[in-house]
C-alpha positions in Angstrom: 0.0 0.0 0.0 1.4 3.4 -1.0 1.0 6.9 0.5 -2.1 7.5 -1.7 -4.0 5.0 0.6 -3.1 6.8 3.8 -6.5 8.5 3.9 -8.2 5.1 3.6 -6.0 3.7 6.4 -7.1 6.6 8.6 -10.8 6.2 7.6 -10.8 2.6 8.5 -8.7 3.0 11.6 -10.0 0.8 14.4 -12.5 -1.0 12.1 -10.2 -3.6 10.4 -7.6 -5.7 12.1 -3.9 -5.2 11.6 -2.9 -6.4 8.1 -6.4 -6.7 6.8 -6.3 -3.6 4.7 -2.8 -4.3 3.4 -3.6 -7.9 2.5 -6.7 -6.9 0.7 -5.0 -4.2 -1.3 -2.2 -6.6 -2.4 -4.9 -8.9 -3.7 -6.5 -6.1 -5.7 -4.2 -6.7 -8.6 -4.3 -4.1 -11.5 -5.3 -6.9 -13.9 -8.3 -8.0 -11.8 -8.9 -11.6 -10.6 -6.4 -14.0 -12.2 -7.2 -17.0 -14.2 -4.8 -19.0 -12.0 -4.9 -17.9 -8.4 -1.3 -18.3 -7.2 -2.3 -18.4 -3.6 -4.6 -21.4 -4.0 -3.7 -23.0 -7.3 -7.4 -22.6 -8.4 -8.1 -22.1 -12.1 -10.9 -19.7 -12.8 -11.9 -20.2 -16.5 -14.6 -17.5 -16.1 -11.8 -14.9 -15.9 -10.3 -16.0 -19.2 -11.2 -13.5 -21.8 -11.0 -16.2 -24.5 -13.8 -18.2 -22.7 -16.1 -15.1 -22.6 -15.5 -14.3 -26.3 -16.2 -17.9 -27.3 -19.4 -18.1 -25.2 -20.7 -14.8 -26.5 -20.0 -15.8 -30.1 -21.8 -19.1 -29.6 -24.8 -17.4 -28.2 -24.9 -14.8 -31.0 -24.6 -17.4 -33.7 -27.5 -19.4 -32.2 -29.6 -16.2 -31.9 -29.9 -16.6 -28.1 -27.8 -13.6 -27.0 -30.5 -10.9 -27.2 -33.0 -13.2 -25.4 -30.5 -13.7 -22.6 -30.0 -10.0 -22.2 -33.8 -9.5 -22.0 -34.0 -12.3 -19.4 -31.3 -10.5 -17.3 -33.7 -7.5 -17.0 -36.7 -9.4 -15.8 -36.3 -8.9 -12.1 -38.4 -11.0 -9.8 -39.3 -10.0 -6.2 -39.3 -13.1 -4.1 -41.0 -13.4 -0.7 -39.2 -15.7 1.8 -39.8 -16.5 5.5 -36.4 -16.6 7.2 -36.4 -18.7 10.4 -34.2 -17.3 13.1 -33.7 -19.3 16.3 -34.4 -17.3 19.5 -36.2 -14.4 17.7 -38.2 -12.3 20.1 -41.8 -11.5 19.5 -40.9 -7.9 18.9 -38.8 -8.9 15.8 -41.4 -11.3 14.3 -42.3 -9.9 10.9 -39.2 -7.7 10.6 -38.5 -7.5 6.9 -35.1 -7.5 5.2 -34.8 -6.5 1.5 -31.9 -8.6 0.2 -30.1 -7.3 -2.9 -27.0 -9.1 -4.2 -24.6 -9.0 -7.1 -26.1 -6.0 -8.9 -22.9 -5.4 -11.0 -24.2 -1.9 -11.6 -21.6 -1.0 -14.3 -22.7 -3.8 -16.7 -24.9 -1.3 -18.6 -25.3 2.5 -18.1 -29.1 2.1 -18.0 -29.2 -0.9 -15.6 -29.2 1.1 -12.3 -32.2 3.2 -13.4 -34.2 0.1 -14.2 -33.3 -1.6 -11.0 -34.1 1.5 -9.0 -37.6 1.7 -10.6 -38.3 -1.8 -9.6 -37.2 -1.3 -6.0 -39.4 1.7 -5.4 -42.5 1.0 -3.4 -41.3 -2.2 -1.8 -42.1 -2.4 1.9 -39.2 -3.3 4.3 -37.5 -2.4 7.5 -33.8 -2.6 6.5 -32.0 -3.4 3.2 -29.0 -5.6 3.0 -26.6 -5.9 0.0 -24.4 -8.9 -0.1 -21.7 -7.6 -2.4 -20.5 -7.2 -6.0 -21.6 -3.7 -6.7 -19.5 -3.6 -9.8 -19.1 -5.8 -12.9 -15.4 -5.3 -13.4 -12.9 -6.7 -10.8 -10.4 -3.9 -11.2 -9.9 -0.4 -12.5 -12.3 2.6 -12.4 -15.1 2.1 -9.9 -16.9 5.3 -10.8 -19.5 3.8 -13.1 -20.5 1.3 -10.3 -20.6 4.1 -7.7 -22.8 6.2 -9.9 -25.1 3.3 -10.3 -25.3 2.6 -6.6 -26.1 6.3 -6.0 -29.1 5.9 -8.3 -30.2 2.8 -6.5 -29.6 4.2 -3.0 -32.0 7.1 -3.8 -34.7 4.5 -4.4 -34.1 2.9 -1.0 -36.1 4.7 1.7 -34.5 3.3 4.8 -31.3 2.0 6.4 -29.0 0.0 4.1 -26.2 -2.3 5.2 -23.7 -4.1 3.0 -20.6 -6.3 2.6 -18.0 -6.3 -0.1 -17.8 -9.0 -2.8 -14.9 -10.3 -4.8 -15.6 -7.7 -7.5 -15.4 -4.8 -5.0 -12.4 -2.8 -3.9 -12.1 -1.8 -0.3 -11.3 1.7 -1.6 -15.0 2.0 -2.4 -16.0 1.9 1.3 -15.8 5.7 2.1 -17.8 6.5 -1.0 -20.4 3.9 -0.3 -20.8 5.0 3.3 -21.1 8.6 2.1 -24.2 7.5 0.3 -25.7 6.1 3.5 -24.7 2.5 3.0 -23.0 1.1 6.1 -20.4 -1.4 5.0 -19.7 -4.2 7.5 -16.0 -5.2 7.5 -16.1 -8.1 9.9 -18.3 -5.9 12.1 -21.8 -6.1 13.6 -24.6 -4.0 15.0 -28.0 -4.3 16.5 -31.1 -4.2 14.3 -34.3 -3.4 16.2 -34.0 -2.8 19.9 -30.7 -3.0 21.8 -32.4 -4.2 25.0 -32.2 -7.8 23.8 -35.3 -7.7 21.6 -33.3 -7.1 18.5 -31.1 -9.1 16.1 -27.4 -8.9 15.7 -26.5 -8.1 12.1 -23.0 -9.3 11.3 -21.1 -8.7 8.1 -17.8 -10.1 6.8 -15.4 -9.3 4.0 -15.4 -11.4 0.9 -14.8 -15.1 1.7 -14.4 -16.2 -2.0 -11.4 -14.5 -3.5 -10.1 -12.2 -0.8 -10.8 -14.6 2.1 -10.7 -11.9 4.6 -13.9 -13.0 6.5 -13.6 -13.1 10.3 -17.0 -14.2 11.6 -15.8 -14.3 15.3 -14.8 -10.7 15.0 -18.1 -9.8 13.4 -19.9 -11.3 16.4 -17.8 -9.4 18.9 -20.1 -7.2 21.0 -23.2 -9.2 20.4 -25.4 -9.1 23.5 -25.9 -12.4 25.2 -28.7 -14.6 23.7 -29.3 -12.2 20.9 -29.8 -14.1 17.6 -27.4 -13.4 14.8 -27.9 -12.9 11.1 -24.8 -13.0 9.0 -24.2 -11.2 5.7 -21.4 -12.8 3.5 -20.8 -12.4 -0.2 -20.5 -16.2 -0.8 -22.0 -19.3 0.9 -18.5 -20.6 1.1 -18.4 -19.2 4.7 -21.1 -21.6 5.8 -18.9 -23.9 7.9 -17.4 -21.0 9.8 -20.8 -19.4 10.3 -22.2 -22.6 11.8 -19.2 -23.1 14.1 -19.5 -19.6 15.3 -23.2 -20.0 16.3 -24.7 -17.9 13.6 -28.5 -18.5 13.4 -29.1 -17.4 9.8 -26.9 -16.4 6.8 -27.7 -14.3 3.7 -25.3 -14.4 0.7 -25.0 -14.3 -3.0 -22.1 -14.6 -5.5 -23.1 -17.7 -7.3 -25.8 -16.1 -9.5 -27.6 -19.4 -9.2 -25.4 -20.5 -12.1 -26.9 -17.6 -14.2 -27.0 -20.0 -17.2 -29.0 -23.1 -16.5 -30.1 -26.0 -18.6 -33.8 -26.6 -19.1 -34.9 -28.0 -15.8 -32.8 -25.6 -13.8 -29.4 -27.4 -13.6 -26.6 -24.7 -13.4 -23.6 -25.2 -15.6 -21.3 -23.7 -12.9 -21.7 -21.9 -9.6 -18.1 -20.8 -8.9 -18.3 -21.6 -5.2 -16.5 -24.2 -3.1 -19.5 -25.5 -1.3 -22.3 -28.1 -1.7 -24.5 -27.4 -4.7 -27.7 -27.2 -2.6 -26.2 -24.1 -0.9 -25.8 -22.1 -4.1 -29.3 -20.8 -4.6 -32.5 -20.2 -2.6 -33.2 -21.4 1.0 -31.0 -24.0 2.6 -29.9 -25.5 5.9 -26.6 -26.9 7.1 -26.8 -28.4 10.6 -28.4 -25.7 12.7 -27.7 -22.9 10.3 -30.5 -21.5 8.1 -29.4 -19.7 4.9 -30.5 -18.1 1.7 -28.3 -17.6 -1.3 -29.7 -15.1 -3.7 -29.2 -15.7 -7.5 -28.5 -12.0 -7.7 -30.0 -8.9 -9.4 -27.4 -8.5 -12.1 -25.2 -10.6 -14.3 -21.5 -11.3 -14.6 -19.0 -12.6 -17.2 -21.8 -12.0 -19.8 -24.8 -9.9 -19.4 -27.2 -12.7 -20.0 -29.4 -15.2 -18.1 -31.1 -18.4 -19.1 -33.6 -20.3 -16.9 -32.4 -18.3 -13.9 -34.2 -14.9 -13.6 -32.6 -12.2 -11.5 -34.1 -11.5 -8.1 -34.4 -9.4 -5.0 -35.7 -11.1 -1.9 -38.0 -9.8 0.9 -37.1 -11.9 3.9 -39.6 -11.9 6.7 -38.0 -12.9 10.0 -39.9 -15.7 11.9 -39.2 -17.9 14.9 -38.9 -21.7 14.5 
């Protein structure tokens, strides 16, 4: 990290542990996410430009490309009851608007369309589980302009975590828009007298692997149920071990391109397939993985429409 990031270090002072900022910035390579991740040996074919070009060419030749783009704009609003163990009567019916993976710089008109569809929805708090931008490197201004448009349509408190496409340098700008970014942090939703819910949020567990759920639960009042925001479901084991009650995430896009019948070609997540879209349970942990509001790699969707989710908190 060079002297140009001194202001960021000062801004985040006391909020991130020693080495977190430096480690994340080292991983924010100028070329974006690599095809071969040297730290894990994992091959990410979706980051190979040749793969994207070939897929787009195939879709255009078959006449499916425009249809896929239209599909990617047909946002669905899903209703979901989210069971939270230990939820008090005062929090029953509390509604979370869950937005994930908007990739707002995919199209200069996308943010306006998304904002129009969000207006008028009824909720108590909005949560965004990462990937504000389409690119994984370079200029974040188009994505920040898009989130400014979307934030203007959200009449209420908004909390978020960063995804693998997002730079930690975006945090001050996001928070200036009224989006509280949780960097392995937590806070109380509802009432702090024990009748609320602890909302914890961790940094990206997929590429940056800077998630610290134990730290995000620090300060949680005794017996208060915890809802975790994480970009990817890959943090599920750590969440269950830490005693999290419910987990909201995204990243996978539900595959984005599915075969007829709903089978995803890929989910790009190191976790069981049943955790990669919709509601799920692993041991005592209840979860929901959103298929996302936007698109990545290519701006198309097949048999997997985009979504935002209205979670209504319920007891068991």
